[in-house]
N, C-alpha and C positions, 0 to 999 in steps of 0.2 A: 493426490500426489503433492507433497510439500513443495512450495514454490517461493524461494527467496526468504528463508528464515533470517531473523536478525535479533541481536541483543540490544536492550535498552542500556545505553552507556551509563546512565545514572543509577538504575536499580539492579541491573543484571538480569532482568526478566527476559525470557525468550519468547518471541512472537513468531508464529508459524502460519503463513498463508497456505491453504490447502485447496488445490484445484479439484473440484468435485468430479464425481463419476459421470453425472449427466443432468442433474437438476439444481444443485446448490454449490455455492462457493463459501468458504469459511475462513475465519481467523481464529487461531488458537493461541493461548498464552500459558506458559509454564513459569511460575514464580521462581525467582533466583534461589529461594530457600527450599524449594521442593527437592525431594530425594532423587528425582529423575525417574525415567521409565514410565511416565504418564501414558495412559491408554486412551487415545482419542477416538477409539472405535473403528479405525481404518482396518480393513475395507468394509466391515459390517455396516458402518454408519456413514451417512452423507448429510452434512448440516446437522439438524436436530432429529433426524429420522433415519429409518433403515434405508440402505442403498437400494434404489429402485431397479437397477439393471444388473444383469449377469447372474441373478439368482443367489447373490451373496449377502443380501440384507438381512438384518435381524435385530433382536433386542440389544440394548446397550450391554456391553460386557461388564463384568464385575470391575468396579473402580473406574468406570468410564468418566472422562472429563469432557463436558460439552464445550463447543466453541464459544467465544465471547461475542462473535458476530457472524451472521450468515446472510447471504443474499441469493435470490433465485436467478436462474438463467432467464434472460429476456433482454429487451432493448429499452425498458423504461428508465427513469432517472435513478432508481436504486436497484437496478438489475445489471447483469453483465453475462459474460461467457467464460472468463478465465482470470482468476485473481492473480495479481502480481504483488507479492509482499513488499513492504517498505521498511521504514524505521520510525522509532519514536523521536519526535523533534526535540532536540536539546541545543538548538542554535541561539542566536542573539535576539530573535523576535519573541518578546515576552508572551504575546497573545497565542502563540502556537506551542508553547512549552507543554510537554506531556501529551501531545497528540500523536497517535500512531497513524502515519500516513501509508496508504496503500492504494492500488488502482486496479483497473480491469484492462487486460490486454486487448480484448475485442472491441470494447466501446470507447476506450480512452478516458473513462471516468476516473476522477480522483476524489477519494474520501479520506476522512480521518476519524479516529475514535479517541475520545478522552480516556486515558488509561485509568483514571480514578472513577469516573461516573459511567463509563462505557457509552456515553452519548455520541451519536454519529453526526458528523458534519459533511454535507455534500458540497465539495468545492467546485464541481464541474461547471455549474451555471455561471460562476463568477471568475473563472480562469481568464487571465489576460496574458497571452503570450506576446512578448515584445517583438519577436521576429519569427517568421516561419510558421510551422504547424506542428502541434503535438499529435503524433499518430498513435500507433499501437504501443502501449507501455510495456517495455521489455524488462526494465529494472529500475531500482532506486539506488542512490548512493548517498554517502555521508562523508563530509570532510572533517578535518581535525577540530574545527570550531563548532561542529554540530549542524552546519547548514545541510539542507537536503537537496538532492538533485534527482531529476526524473530523466530516464533514458528511453527514447523510443526505438522502434525496430530499425529505423533508418540510421541509427547511431547518433542522432541529435541529443544533446545534453542540455537540460533546462534546470536552472536553480530556482527554488521556491524563495520568494522575496516578499517584502512588505507590499501591501496593496497600495496603488497610487490613489490619491484623492481625486474625485470625491466618492469613489466607489468603496466607501467604508464597508468593512466586512468581507471584501473580496480578496482573493488570493492571486497575487501577480506571479508570473513566472518569467524571469529574465532568461533569455537564452544565455547559456554558457558557463564556461569555467573562467573564473576571474584570473587575469594574467596582467600583471603590472597595473592593477587598478582598473582595467577595462573588462567589461563583461562582454563576452562573445559566445556565439554558438559554434561548436566544433563538430565537424563530421568525422566519422571514423577514418576517413582517408586523409585527415589532416587539413582539409580545406576549410576556410572560414565559411560560415553558413550563408544562406541566401539572403 
């Protein structure tokens, strides 16, 4: 089941996170110049193999397009239970340019894929949330400047920002939507965060 598809604002490529049937989660990409109608093998395929449940699995259909990234179900550092699609970063942080960010609803993990090399970065061990707690990842958002936001099931909104020193290479998450130059975390009921 596709979950949170998005377009790269620079290239027009379409990214589709697909919640797997029972064993694999996947990220698919359709180039902006493609004719459309790509066949990702659903429901015959899950990840890179036949769907293992429901008796519907089979060989790849004619013209099948494999995912650009798959991960198995589990609780390990590169595993999860339900992918939540995100966006390609096109904001002001040069080091994150061209990274497709996505997460896992069940584990709260956040990863990114370099859209050119398809190299994966696991941001989860280096996340620094300035206030509160990032729970089940329900969605991602993007503002007019290309900044990315992560929304959890409780309605908390976190902005992906530069990593504070000295944790070079880590990804910080400031709570909130900027308002009059102040970053704060907002709850869906309009209350300021904890």
